[in-house]
DSSP file (Angstrom, degrees, kcal/mol; ACC not computed):
  #  RESIDUE AA STRUCTURE BP1 BP2  ACC     N-H-->O    O-->H-N    N-H-->O    O-->H-N    TCO  KAPPA ALPHA  PHI   PSI    X-CA   Y-CA   Z-CA
    1    1 A X     >        0   0    0      0, 0.0     4,-1.4     0, 0.0     3,-0.3   0.000 360.0 360.0 360.0 -37.3 -124.2   20.8  -36.8
    2    2 A X  H  >  +     0   0    0      1,-0.2     4,-1.9     2,-0.2     0, 0.0   0.846 360.0  56.9 -65.3 -33.1 -126.3   18.1  -35.0
    3    3 A X  H  4 S+     0   0    0      1,-0.2    -1,-0.2     2,-0.2     5,-0.1   0.832 106.2  49.8 -67.3 -30.8 -127.5   16.9  -38.4
    4    4 A X  H  4 S+     0   0    0     -3,-0.3    -1,-0.2     1,-0.2    -2,-0.2   0.823 112.3  46.6 -76.8 -30.8 -123.9   16.3  -39.5
    5    5 A X  H  < S+     0   0    0     -4,-1.4     2,-0.4     1,-0.1    -2,-0.2   0.858 115.3  38.2 -80.5 -36.1 -122.9   14.3  -36.4
    6    6 A X     <  -     0   0    0     -4,-1.9     2,-0.6    -5,-0.1    -1,-0.1  -0.913  66.6-139.0-123.7 142.3 -125.8   12.0  -36.1
    7    7 A X    >>  -     0   0    0     -2,-0.4     3,-1.5     1,-0.1     4,-1.0  -0.890  18.6-148.0 -93.3 121.9 -128.0   10.1  -38.6
    8    8 A X  T 34 S+     0   0    0     -2,-0.6    -1,-0.1     1,-0.3    -5,-0.0   0.595  90.5  68.1 -73.8 -10.0 -131.5   10.4  -37.3
    9    9 A X  T 34 S+     0   0    0      1,-0.2    -1,-0.3     3,-0.0     3,-0.0   0.690 107.2  39.4 -79.9 -15.5 -132.6    7.0  -38.6
   10   10 A X  T <4 S+     0   0    0     -3,-1.5     2,-0.5     1,-0.0    -2,-0.2   0.680 103.5  74.2-102.4 -22.0 -130.3    5.3  -36.1
   11   11 A X     <  +     0   0    0     -4,-1.0     3,-0.1     1,-0.1    -1,-0.0  -0.811  52.9 177.6 -96.2 128.3 -130.9    7.5  -33.0
   12   12 A X        +     0   0    0     -2,-0.5     2,-0.3     1,-0.1    -1,-0.1   0.779  59.5  26.3-103.3 -30.0 -134.3    7.0  -31.4
   13   13 A X  S  > S-     0   0    0      1,-0.1     4,-1.0     0, 0.0     3,-0.3  -0.886  70.2-119.2-133.3 163.7 -134.3    9.3  -28.4
   14   14 A X  H  > S+     0   0    0     -2,-0.3     4,-2.1     1,-0.2     5,-0.2   0.833 112.6  63.3 -67.1 -32.5 -132.7   12.5  -27.2
   15   15 A X  H  >>S+     0   0    0      1,-0.2     4,-1.5     2,-0.2     5,-0.9   0.837 100.3  51.7 -62.1 -33.0 -131.2   10.6  -24.3
   16   16 A X  H  45S+     0   0    0     -3,-0.3    -1,-0.2     2,-0.2    -2,-0.2   0.817 107.0  53.2 -73.8 -29.5 -129.2    8.6  -26.7
   17   17 A X  H  <5S+     0   0    0     -4,-1.0    -2,-0.2    -3,-0.2    -1,-0.2   0.921 112.8  43.7 -67.6 -42.9 -127.9   11.7  -28.4
   18   18 A X  H  <5S-     0   0    0     -4,-2.1    -2,-0.2     2,-0.2    -1,-0.2   0.760 114.1-119.5 -74.1 -24.2 -126.7   13.1  -25.1
   19   19 A X  T  <5S+     0   0    0     -4,-1.5     2,-0.6     1,-0.3    -3,-0.2   0.334  76.4 113.5 104.2  -8.4 -125.2    9.8  -24.1
   20   20 A X      < -     0   0    0     -5,-0.9     2,-0.9     2,-0.0    -1,-0.3  -0.873  51.8-154.9-101.2 125.8 -127.2    9.1  -20.9
   21   21 A X        -     0   0    0     -2,-0.6     2,-0.2    -3,-0.1    -5,-0.0  -0.847  16.8-165.8 -99.5 105.2 -129.6    6.1  -21.1
   22   22 A X        -     0   0    0     -2,-0.9     2,-0.1     1,-0.1     3,-0.1  -0.615  22.8-111.5 -92.2 149.2 -132.4    6.7  -18.6
   23   23 A X        -     0   0    0     -2,-0.2    -1,-0.1     1,-0.1     3,-0.1  -0.445  43.1 -98.2 -71.0 151.6 -134.8    4.1  -17.5
   24   24 A X        -     0   0    0      1,-0.1    -1,-0.1    -2,-0.1     2,-0.1  -0.351  45.2 -96.1 -68.8 154.8 -138.4    4.6  -18.6
   25   25 A X        -     0   0    0      1,-0.1     2,-0.3    -3,-0.1    -1,-0.1  -0.406  36.2-117.9 -69.9 145.2 -140.8    6.2  -16.2
   26   26 A X        -     0   0    0     -2,-0.1     2,-0.3    -3,-0.1    -1,-0.1  -0.647  29.3-126.0 -82.3 142.3 -143.0    3.9  -14.1
   27   27 A X        -     0   0    0     -2,-0.3     2,-0.4    58,-0.0    58,-0.2  -0.706  12.6-134.6 -93.9 140.2 -146.7    4.3  -14.8
   28   28 A X        -     0   0    0     -2,-0.3     2,-0.7    56,-0.1    56,-0.2  -0.740  22.5-119.5 -87.8 136.1 -149.2    5.0  -12.0
   29   29 A X     >  -     0   0    0     54,-2.4     4,-2.0    -2,-0.4     3,-0.3  -0.686  22.4-154.8 -75.3 114.9 -152.4    2.9  -12.0
   30   30 A X  H  > S+     0   0    0     -2,-0.7     4,-1.3     1,-0.2    -1,-0.2   0.824  89.6  56.8 -66.0 -32.9 -155.0    5.6  -12.3
   31   31 A X  H  > S+     0   0    0      1,-0.2     4,-0.7     2,-0.2    -1,-0.2   0.903 110.3  45.0 -64.6 -39.6 -157.8    3.6  -10.7
   32   32 A X  H >> S+     0   0    0     -3,-0.3     4,-2.2     1,-0.2     3,-0.7   0.858 107.2  58.8 -71.4 -34.7 -155.6    3.1   -7.6
   33   33 A X  H 3< S+     0   0    0     -4,-2.0    -1,-0.2     1,-0.2    -2,-0.2   0.806 105.8  49.9 -64.8 -28.0 -154.6    6.7   -7.5
   34   34 A X  H 3< S+     0   0    0     -4,-1.3    -1,-0.2    -3,-0.2    -2,-0.2   0.690 117.0  40.2 -81.0 -18.8 -158.3    7.7   -7.2
   35   35 A X  H << S+     0   0    0     -4,-0.7    12,-0.5    -3,-0.7     2,-0.4   0.704 112.2  48.9-103.7 -23.7 -158.9    5.2   -4.3
   36   36 A X     <  -     0   0    0     -4,-2.2     2,-0.4    10,-0.1    10,-0.2  -0.932  55.5-167.3-125.7 143.3 -155.8    5.6   -2.1
   37   37 A X  E     -A   45   0A   0      8,-1.3     8,-3.2    -2,-0.4     2,-0.2  -0.995  24.3-124.5-126.9 135.0 -154.0    8.5   -0.7
   38   38 A X  E     -A   44   0A   0     -2,-0.4     2,-0.2     6,-0.2     6,-0.2  -0.550  25.2-159.7 -77.4 140.8 -150.5    8.3    0.9
   39   39 A X    >   -     0   0    0      4,-2.5     3,-1.5    -2,-0.2     4,-0.1  -0.731  32.5 -98.6-115.8 169.6 -150.2    9.6    4.5
   40   40 A X  T 3  S+     0   0    0      1,-0.3     4,-0.0    -2,-0.2    -2,-0.0   0.694 113.4  61.9 -65.7 -22.8 -147.0   10.7    6.3
   41   41 A X  T 3  S-     0   0    0      1,-0.0    -1,-0.3     2,-0.0     3,-0.1   0.265 120.2 -96.9 -90.9  14.2 -146.4    7.5    8.2
   42   42 A X  S <  S+     0   0    0     -3,-1.5    -2,-0.1     1,-0.3     2,-0.1   0.452  90.4 113.2  89.5   0.1 -145.9    5.3    5.1
   43   43 A X        -     0   0    0     -4,-0.1    -4,-2.5    28,-0.0     2,-0.4  -0.437  61.2-125.2 -97.8 175.9 -149.5    4.0    5.1
   44   44 A X  E     -A   38   0A   0     -6,-0.2    28,-2.3    28,-0.2    -6,-0.2  -0.983  14.8-135.6-125.4 134.9 -152.3    4.6    2.6
   45   45 A X  E     +AB  37  71A   0     -8,-3.2    -8,-1.3    -2,-0.4     2,-0.3  -0.569  27.4 175.9 -82.0 150.0 -155.8    5.9    3.4
   46   46 A X  E     - B   0  70A   0     24,-2.7    24,-2.8    -2,-0.2     2,-0.3  -0.976  29.8-110.6-147.7 160.2 -158.8    4.3    1.9
   47   47 A X  E     - B   0  69A   0    -12,-0.5    22,-0.2    -2,-0.3     2,-0.2  -0.652  34.7-119.6 -87.7 149.8 -162.6    4.6    2.0
   48   48 A X        -     0   0    0     20,-0.7     3,-0.2    18,-0.6     2,-0.1  -0.481  27.6-120.4 -84.9 161.5 -164.7    1.9    3.6
   49   49 A X  S    S+     0   0    0      1,-0.2    -1,-0.1    -2,-0.2     0, 0.0  -0.244  76.8  56.6 -91.9-180.0 -167.3   -0.1    1.8
   50   50 A X  S    S+     0   0    0     -2,-0.1    -1,-0.2     1,-0.1    16,-0.1   0.833  72.3 102.8  69.5  40.6 -171.1   -0.6    2.2
   51   51 A X        +     0   0    0     -3,-0.2     3,-0.1    15,-0.1     4,-0.1   0.033  56.4  82.0-136.1  29.8 -172.3    3.0    2.1
   52   52 A X  S    S-     0   0    0      1,-0.3     2,-0.3     2,-0.1     3,-0.1   0.841  97.2 -11.7-103.0 -43.9 -173.8    3.3   -1.4
   53   53 A X  S    S+     0   0    0      1,-0.2    -1,-0.3     2,-0.0     0, 0.0  -0.931 106.0  48.5-153.8 172.0 -177.3    1.9   -1.3
   54   54 A X        +     0   0    0     -2,-0.3    -1,-0.2    -3,-0.1     4,-0.2   0.962  62.4 150.1  53.5  58.1 -179.8   -0.2    0.7
   55   55 A X        +     0   0    0      1,-0.1     3,-0.5     2,-0.1     8,-0.1   0.619  47.2  77.6 -95.5 -14.5 -179.0    1.9    3.8
   56   56 A X  S    S+     0   0    0      1,-0.2    -1,-0.1     3,-0.0    -2,-0.0   0.899  98.1  42.9 -65.2 -40.0 -182.4    1.6    5.6
   57   57 A X  S    S+     0   0    0      2,-0.1     2,-0.3    -3,-0.0    -1,-0.2   0.573  94.6  96.9 -85.3  -7.9 -181.8   -1.9    6.9
   58   58 A X  S    S-     0   0    0     -3,-0.5    -3,-0.0    -4,-0.2    -4,-0.0  -0.593  82.2-107.6 -83.8 143.5 -178.2   -1.3    8.0
   59   59 A X     >  -     0   0    0     -2,-0.3     4,-2.1     1,-0.1     5,-0.2  -0.271  21.7-119.1 -68.4 154.2 -177.6   -0.4   11.6
   60   60 A X  H  > S+     0   0    0      1,-0.2     4,-2.5     2,-0.2     5,-0.2   0.892 114.5  52.1 -60.7 -41.7 -176.6    3.2   12.5
   61   61 A X  H  > S+     0   0    0      1,-0.2     4,-2.4     2,-0.2    -1,-0.2   0.876 107.8  52.3 -64.7 -36.4 -173.3    2.0   14.0
   62   62 A X  H  > S+     0   0    0      2,-0.2     4,-2.0     1,-0.2    -1,-0.2   0.924 112.9  43.7 -64.5 -44.7 -172.5    0.1   10.8
   63   63 A X  H  X S+     0   0    0     -4,-2.1     4,-1.3     2,-0.2    -2,-0.2   0.866 113.0  52.4 -69.0 -36.3 -173.1    3.2    8.6
   64   64 A X  H  < S+     0   0    0     -4,-2.5     4,-0.4    -5,-0.2    -2,-0.2   0.914 112.2  45.0 -65.6 -42.4 -171.3    5.5   11.0
   65   65 A X  H >< S+     0   0    0     -4,-2.4     3,-0.9     1,-0.2    -2,-0.2   0.865 110.9  54.1 -68.4 -36.7 -168.2    3.2   10.9
   66   66 A X  H 3< S+     0   0    0     -4,-2.0   -18,-0.6     1,-0.2    -1,-0.2   0.742  99.5  63.2 -71.1 -22.1 -168.4    2.9    7.1
   67   67 A X  T 3< S+     0   0    0     -4,-1.3    -1,-0.2    -3,-0.2    -2,-0.2   0.665  90.7  83.0 -76.3 -15.2 -168.4    6.7    6.7
   68   68 A X  S <  S-     0   0    0     -3,-0.9   -20,-0.7    -4,-0.4     2,-0.2  -0.471  83.6-111.9 -87.2 159.6 -164.9    7.0    8.2
   69   69 A X  E     -B   47   0A   0    -22,-0.2     2,-0.3    -2,-0.1   -22,-0.2  -0.528  33.4-168.3 -85.6 159.4 -161.6    6.5    6.4
   70   70 A X  E     -B   46   0A   0    -24,-2.8   -24,-2.7    -2,-0.2     2,-0.3  -0.837  21.3-103.5-138.4 172.7 -159.4    3.5    7.2
   71   71 A X  E     -B   45   0A   0     -2,-0.3   -26,-0.2   -26,-0.2     2,-0.1  -0.740  39.4 -99.9-100.8 152.4 -155.9    2.4    6.4
   72   72 A X        -     0   0    0    -28,-2.3   -28,-0.2    -2,-0.3     5,-0.1  -0.476  48.7-105.0 -66.7 139.0 -154.9   -0.2    3.8
   73   73 A X    >>  -     0   0    0     -2,-0.1     3,-0.9     1,-0.1     4,-0.8  -0.250  22.6-115.7 -66.9 154.8 -154.1   -3.6    5.6
   74   74 A X  T 34 S+     0   0    0      1,-0.3     4,-0.5     2,-0.2     3,-0.4   0.827 114.9  58.3 -59.9 -33.7 -150.5   -4.7    6.0
   75   75 A X  T 34 S+     0   0    0      1,-0.2    -1,-0.3     2,-0.1     4,-0.2   0.800 113.1  38.3 -68.2 -28.4 -151.2   -7.7    3.7
   76   76 A X  T <> S+     0   0    0     -3,-0.9     4,-2.0     1,-0.1    -1,-0.2   0.466  90.1  93.4 -99.5  -4.1 -152.3   -5.4    0.8
   77   77 A X  H  X S+     0   0    0     -4,-0.8     4,-2.3    -3,-0.4     5,-0.2   0.864  82.6  53.1 -63.0 -38.8 -149.7   -2.7    1.4
   78   78 A X  H  > S+     0   0    0     -4,-0.5     4,-1.8     1,-0.2    -1,-0.2   0.889 109.2  49.0 -64.0 -39.7 -147.1   -4.1   -1.1
   79   79 A X  H  > S+     0   0    0     -4,-0.2     4,-1.5    -3,-0.2    -1,-0.2   0.891 111.6  48.9 -67.1 -39.4 -149.7   -4.3   -3.9
   80   80 A X  H  X S+     0   0    0     -4,-2.0     4,-1.5     1,-0.2    -2,-0.2   0.902 110.2  51.2 -68.1 -40.0 -150.8   -0.7   -3.3
   81   81 A X  H  < S+     0   0    0     -4,-2.3    -1,-0.2     1,-0.2     6,-0.2   0.863 108.3  52.6 -64.4 -34.9 -147.2    0.6   -3.3
   82   82 A X  H  < S+     0   0    0     -4,-1.8     3,-0.4     1,-0.2    -1,-0.2   0.842 110.0  48.2 -68.2 -32.8 -146.5   -1.2   -6.5
   83   83 A X  H  < S+     0   0    0     -4,-1.5   -54,-2.4     1,-0.3     2,-0.4   0.754 117.3  42.8 -77.8 -24.4 -149.6    0.4   -8.2
   84   84 A X    ><  +     0   0    0     -4,-1.5     3,-1.3   -56,-0.2    -1,-0.3  -0.693  66.6 166.6-121.5  77.0 -148.6    3.9   -6.9
   85   85 A X  T 3  S+     0   0    0     -2,-0.4    -1,-0.1    -3,-0.4    -2,-0.1   0.751  77.2  42.9 -67.8 -23.4 -144.8    4.1   -7.4
   86   86 A X  T 3         0   0    0      1,-0.2    -1,-0.3   -60,-0.0    -5,-0.0   0.255 360.0 360.0-106.8  12.6 -144.6    7.9   -6.9
   87   87 A X    <         0   0    0     -3,-1.3    -1,-0.2    -6,-0.2    -2,-0.1   0.442 360.0 360.0 -89.5 360.0 -146.8    8.2   -3.8
């Protein structure tokens, strides 16, 4: 019956057959999804830098501080939210 009602060369999606035109899904930037995690207060967690190599000459306090997680800065929060639309 569906074949008689619609010509499939003119209909491109199932949504057009049903009559509801939905917006396309927004894509998540996978690189950002691996680096940031959303927390309950609307902020995003991130890892600190400078803890990969050349650790002998770095001070203990510097390495200790770099090992902790931090929050994304307010200036960068809009960009991170745009990269992670469903977080």
